[in-house]
C-alpha positions, -999 to 999 in steps of 0.1 A, spaced: -600 -914 -382 -585 -889 -357 -612 -863 -368 -640 -888 -361 -626 -897 -327 -622 -859 -319 -658 -851 -330 -672 -881 -310 -653 -869 -279 -666 -833 -284 -702 -845 -289 -699 -866 -257 -688 -835 -238 -717 -815 -251 -742 -841 -242 -727 -846 -207 -727 -809 -200 -762 -805 -214 -776 -834 -194 -760 -822 -162 -774 -788 -168 -810 -799 -176 -811 -824 -147 -799 -799 -122 -825 -773 -130 -856 -796 -131 -882 -787 -104 -865 -755 -92 -884 -723 -85 -873 -691 -103 -850 -678 -75 -831 -711 -72 -831 -715 -110 -814 -682 -116 -789 -689 -88 -781 -723 -103 -777 -707 -138 -751 -684 -124 -732 -713 -108 -734 -733 -140 -729 -704 -165 -695 -716 -175 -707 -751 -183 -736 -738 -204 -713 -714 -222 -688 -741 -230 -715 -765 -241 -729 -739 -265 -695 -730 -280 -686 -767 -285 -720 -775 -300 -717 -745 -324 -682 -754 -334 -690 -790 -343 -723 -782 -358 -747 -799 -334 -777 -779 -344 -802 -797 -321 -780 -792 -291 -777 -755 -299 -814 -752 -302 -820 -768 -268 -793 -748 -251 -806 -715 -265 -842 -724 -254 -830 -726 -218 -822 -689 -217 -845 -658 -219 -841 -640 -252 -829 -607 -236 -802 -624 -216 -793 -645 -246 -788 -614 -267 -768 -598 -240 -746 -629 -238 -741 -632 -276 -731 -595 -278 -702 -599 -254 -669 -592 -270 -654 -626 -262 -685 -645 -274 -677 -661 -308 -706 -684 -315 -714 -667 -349 -678 -667 -358 -674 -704 -351 -706 -714 -370 -697 -692 -400 -662 -705 -404 -672 -741 -400 -701 -738 -425 -729 -746 -401 -757 -727 -420 -785 -739 -398 -768 -726 -366 -760 -693 -383 -798 -689 -391 -807 -699 -355 -783 -673 -340 -795 -645 -364 -832 -653 -356 -825 -647 -319 -823 -610 -330 -855 -610 -351 -871 -583 -330 -838 -564 -324 -828 -552 -359 -802 -526 -347 -786 -552 -324 -786 -577 -352 -765 -555 -374 -742 -548 -345 -739 -585 -339 -730 -594 -375 -704 -566 -376 -688 -577 -343 -651 -586 -346 -634 -615 -329 -614 -601 -300 -583 -620 -309 -581 -621 -347 -600 -588 -353 -622 -604 -380 -660 -606 -384 -682 -637 -392 -683 -624 -428 -645 -625 -431 -644 -661 -417 -672 -674 -439 -654 -658 -469 -621 -674 -460 -637 -708 -458 -658 -703 -489 -693 -707 -474 -712 -687 -500 -747 -693 -485 -735 -681 -451 -720 -650 -465 -753 -644 -483 -772 -649 -450 -750 -624 -432 -751 -598 -459 -789 -602 -461 -793 -590 -426 -786 -555 -441 -814 -558 -466 -832 -528 -453 -801 -508 -447 -778 -510 -478 -759 -479 -468 -749 -496 -435 -737 -526 -454 -716 -505 -478 -702 -487 -448 -694 -520 -431 -675 -533 -462 -658 -500 -469 -644 -498 -433 -624 -530 -437 -587 -522 -436 -561 -550 -435 -585 -579 -436 -607 -573 -467 -634 -598 -475 -630 -593 -512 -593 -602 -510 -600 -634 -491 -626 -646 -516 -604 -635 -546 -573 -653 -532 -592 -686 -527 -612 -685 -559 -647 -682 -543 -664 -667 -573 -699 -668 -558 -687 -647 -528 -670 -622 -551 -702 -618 -570 -722 -613 -538 -698 -586 -526 -697 -567 -559 -735 -569 -563 -738 -551 -529 -726 -519 -547 -749 -523 -578 -765 -489 -572 -733 -472 -560 -709 -473 -589 -684 -448 -574 -683 -468 -542 -679 -500 -561 -648 -487 -579 -634 -475 -545 -641 -509 -529 -625 -529 -557 -594 -507 -555 -590 -512 -518 -555 -523 -507 -545 -545 -478 -516 -538 -455 -492 -551 -482 -508 -527 -507 -523 -557 -526 -556 -555 -543 -581 -583 -550 -567 -583 -586 -532 -592 -572 -548 -620 -552 -568 -635 -581 -540 -630 -607 -514 -648 -585 -536 -678 -580 -550 -681 -615 -587 -674 -610 -596 -662 -645 -633 -656 -639 -626 -635 -608 -601 -614 -627 -628 -608 -653 -653 -598 -627 -629 -573 -611 -619 -557 -644 -656 -555 -656 -664 -532 -627 -644 -505 -645 -664 -508 -678 -673 -471 -678 -641 -459 -661 -612 -467 -684 -588 -443 -667 -595 -459 -633 -591 -494 -649 -555 -486 -661 -546 -472 -627 -560 -503 -610 -541 -528 -633 -509 -509 -628 -510 -510 -590 -479 -525 -573 -478 -543 -540 -456 -531 -511 -436 -564 -507 -416 -566 -539 -434 -539 -559 -450 -565 -581 -479 -558 -604 -506 -584 -611 -487 -590 -644 -456 -601 -625 -476 -625 -603 -496 -640 -632 -465 -644 -653 -445 -660 -625 -472 -687 -620 -480 -694 -656 -515 -680 -658 -515 -671 -695 -552 -663 -698 -549 -637 -670 -518 -622 -686 -537 -617 -718 -567 -602 -699 -543 -577 -682 -526 -567 -714 -559 -563 -732 -569 -535 -708 -544 -513 -726 -558 -520 -761 -563 -483 -767 -532 -471 -748 -501 -484 -765 -477 -463 -746 -492 -473 -712 -491 -509 -723 -453 -507 -730 -448 -489 -697 -468 -517 -679 -450 -546 -695 -415 -530 -689 -422 -524 -652 -396 -538 -628 -401 -548 -593 -377 -540 -564 -354 -568 -576 -353 -552 -611 -372 -582 -624 -398 -578 -652 -427 -602 -660 -405 -615 -688 -378 -626 -663 -404 -645 -643 -420 -662 -673 -386 -670 -689 -373 -685 -656 -403 -707 -651 -408 -719 -686 -441 -702 -695 -436 -700 -732 -471 -687 -741 -467 -658 -717 -433 -649 -731 -449 -648 -765 -477 -625 -753 -452 -601 -735 -430 -598 -766 -460 -594 -789 -472 -564 -769 -445 -542 -784 -454 -548 -821 -432 -538 -849 -436 -501 -843 -418 -504 -809 -389 -526 -819 -363 -505 -801 -383 -508 -769 -386 -545 -774 -348 -550 -777 -344 -528 -746 -369 -550 -728 -353 -583 -737 -319 -571 -726 -330 -559 -692 -310 -572 -663 -323 -581 -628 -305 -571 -596 -279 -598 -601 -275 -589 -638 -295 -619 -650 -312 -615 -683 -342 -635 -693 -318 -655 -715 -297 -664 -685 -327 -677 -667 -342 -697 -695 -308 -712 -705 -301 -722 -669 -334 -740 -666 -334 -756 -701 -364 -738 -716 -353 -742 -752 -385 -728 -767 -381 -696 -747 -345 -692 -757 -356 -694 -794 -382 -667 -788 -357 -644 -771 -330 -649 -798 -356 -644 -826 -363 -609 -813 -333 -597 -831 -334 -591 -869 -306 -601 -892 -293 -565 -893 -290 -565 -855 -262 -591 -853 -240 -569 -830 -269 -564 -805 -276 -602 -806 -240 -611 -799 -239 -586 -771 -270 -601 -757 -258 -637 -759 -224 -628 -743 -238 -608 -714 -223 -617 -681 -241 -618 -647 -227 -607 -614 -202 -635 -613 -193 -633 -650 -215 -663 -661 -230 -662 -696 -261 -679 -708 -239 -703 -727 -220 -713 -696 -253 -719 -677 -265 -741 -706 -233 -761 -707 -230 -766 -669 -266 -778 -667 -262 -800 -698 -287 -785 -721 -271 -793 -755 -299 -779 -777 -296 -745 -760 -257 -747 -761 -259 -753 -799 -284 -725 -804 -263 -700 -785 -231 -711 -803 -248 -707 -836 -260 -672 -829 -226 -661 -817 -210 -669 -851 
């Protein structure tokens, strides 16, 4: 209801400004018309920006028709002018087309216009359309470079902290991810470099898609390395700068089992690298197993444990017994939260002839001398309490 009232008010303002402007200029000669335009410039600018923002395409057309094309281009190119940004973010495709068509005879200026950054947020219209998921608008904007692909690649490669591919991957906009990747279809080396780009937190698009569970986007990103296995492994193993988390940490924490398996499968021919990847700790000394165990993601725990196989049993035991910064094991976490299925998986890691190691594992104490058994008892998880007591005998 509030949105309807707001839009009605905005439209009324546009119409009022527009009528005032058109009535005032009727019957004037050129000299007086130009003088009046200068006096009313702010009203015209405000009317245009409001009409663009709320998607009043007819009003935009009329306002644009009132100005000479050269002066209109000069106006739109101003640093503080954000008509294309507003229209792109709000999904007003018709207005975006209209604004781009103004530059139909000024191709160089058109590219400059599309690449123009907002003076406050330091983002382009392409960024904003990607954030909002407007795939057709992103396509329109990228198509302005149809005769200058090198310029488009340069434009995308110059993105630093605000990377369009990251925005689209984080929000699950598969169509936009495909558009961006297809830009590099004839530039394989540049494609790899683009996909591996990191933002200010050293996150890649893979981090973004893995954390938020977008399986198809993860597949798209990984497939770009089909002929570059060494680069694929480097990409998958990248850690962010916040907690030193890999994509595996993020997917495991949020329960995205399909993505976990996709990440693990990239190491199908590199067993040692796979073990290294799975055992990675972040800056809190937490592994993907800690995250999955804490949050009850049983299928992910199974996948992580299975990665070691029988031939790496010693490494598997070492992995299961790992402690986080506060000396929590995965058993502490799963016992505390009542994840009985995960407790069973962790305990079953130990063979019958490894009883001493198992008892050591079950009786491990955290930073305040709490065991997994104490956590299970305090939080009233009787099945886990019984399991732990049984394995301590």
